[in-house]
N, C-alpha and C positions, 0 to 999 in steps of 0.2 A: 491265925494262920488258915484255919478251915474256911473262914469267911472270905479271905483273899482268894483262895482257890475257887470257891463258889462264884465269886464275882468275876474272876477271869473266865471260868467256864461259861457263865451267862453271857459275858461280853462276846466271846468267840461264837457262841451259839447264835446270838443275834446277828453278828456280822455275816456268818455263813448263810443265814436265811435271807439276807437282803439281796435283792436282784436289781435294785434301781438306786443309784447313788444320788439321785435328785430329789428324793423324798424329804419331807420335813423331818427334823430329828428333835428329840428331847434328850435332856441330859439328866442323869441320875447321879447324885453325889452321896456317898456314904462315908461315914467315919467309923473306923473299927474301934471297939472298946479295948482299952489297954494299949492302944497304938495311936499315935498322934498323926498318922498318915491319913490323908483324904484320898479316896479312890473315885475317879470320875468314869462313868460308863456312858457312852453315847449310843442310843438305840433308836430304831425306827419308831416313829410315832404312828400308832394305829388309828388315831382320830383323823379321818379324812373329812375335810369340810367342803362346803360348796364353794368357798372362796379359793380353794386350791385350784390351780390352773389345770384344766382337763388335759390329760395326756392321751394320745392315741395309743391305747394298749392293744396290742395284737392278741389274737386268741391264744397263742402259745404262752404268752406272758400272763394271761388270766388264770391259767391252770394253777390250782393250789394257792392262789393269791389271798392271803389272810386279810390284806388291807381292803379288798373288795367286800369281804364278809363284814368287817367293821363298818364300812360305809353303809351297807344295807341295814345293819343293826341300828345305826344312828337314825335311819329314816324308816324304821319298820312300821310305824303307824301310818305312813302314807308314802310308800316308795314309788319312784317313777318306773316306767317300763324299762328304761335303760338300766337302772340300778338292779332290777330283778333279772334282766338279761345278763348283765355282768356277773351277778351272783351265780346264776345257773351255769354259766360258762366256766366257772372255776372248778367244777366237779370233773374229776378224771381218775381213772384207775391208778395213775402214778401218785396220787395224793395219799394212798393207803399208808405209805411209810411216814407220813407227816401226821403224827397223832393229834397235835394241837389243832391243825386244820380240819382233820377228819371229825373230831368231836364237835368243834365249833360249827362247822358247816352242816353237820347232821342236825344239830339242835336248831339252827336257824332255818333249815329246810322245813322242818315241822312247824315252826312258828309262822313261817311265811304261808304255808299251805293252810293253816288254820284260819288265817286272816284273809287271804286272797286266792282261794283255790282256782276259781275260774280264770283269773288273770294269769296265774302260773301255767295252767293248761294251754291257754291261748299262745303264750310266749314260747312254750316248748314246741307247739305245733308249727310255729313260724320260723324257728331258728334251728337250722341243721348243724350248727356248731356246738349245740348242747349235747353232752354225753348222756342221753336219756337212759340208756341201759344202766349206766353207773348210778344215776339218780334213783332208779327203781331198786337197785341193790341197797342203797342207803335207806330207802323207805322201809324195806323189809327187815332192816337191822338197826333199829333206833338205839342211840347211846344213852338216852334218858328214859326213865320209866314213865314219866308223865308226858307222853308223846301226842296224845289227843287223836290217835288214829281213827277212833270211832266217830269223832266229830268231823274229821276230814271226809270220811266215807259218807256220812249223812249229807254233807254239803255237796258232794259230787254224785250222789246216787242217781239223779235224774239226767246227768250229763252223759250222753251216749257217744261222745267223741272217743276215738281209739286211745288217745293219750290219757283221758280221764279214766277209762276202763282199766288200763294197765296200772295206773296209780292205785286204784281201788284194789286190784288183784294183789299188788305188792304189799299194801297195808294189811290185807287179810292174812297174809303169810305170817305176820307177827303173832297171831293167835294160834297158829299151828304148832 
């Protein structure tokens, strides 16, 4: 009985988070021990592939969009400027109530800055739709202990652009 309640809770949680009915879906089938009933849950598939038809996602629909986080993570070794831009545009103060997004986004932000700090700075400078103030708050409050803030600071220390200097200042707040 507890498993059925959990599955229903999970189902409704996933349905309530979905904002686009055209996403690819995956199906999860479970069989409860002691009960011959099979429960099927249809949930959004976070794996977004390049073969997925590109949708014109407006900035408002990018906010808190966990699918864009998954897309970036899939290409974290060599992300395109568009993937980085989409990722950075997901951050917004309204995402604070979404714990899963907040933790996942914060962790990916640090991973991205460790790998491509100059590219991130350039994209932030060029895109006024990015909530840079909120990103700075995220940087000063990492959710993981192994955030590599010192490594990011070292990579940006010679960069005198205002965005880079603000990022460094936010990362230094971690130590305070």
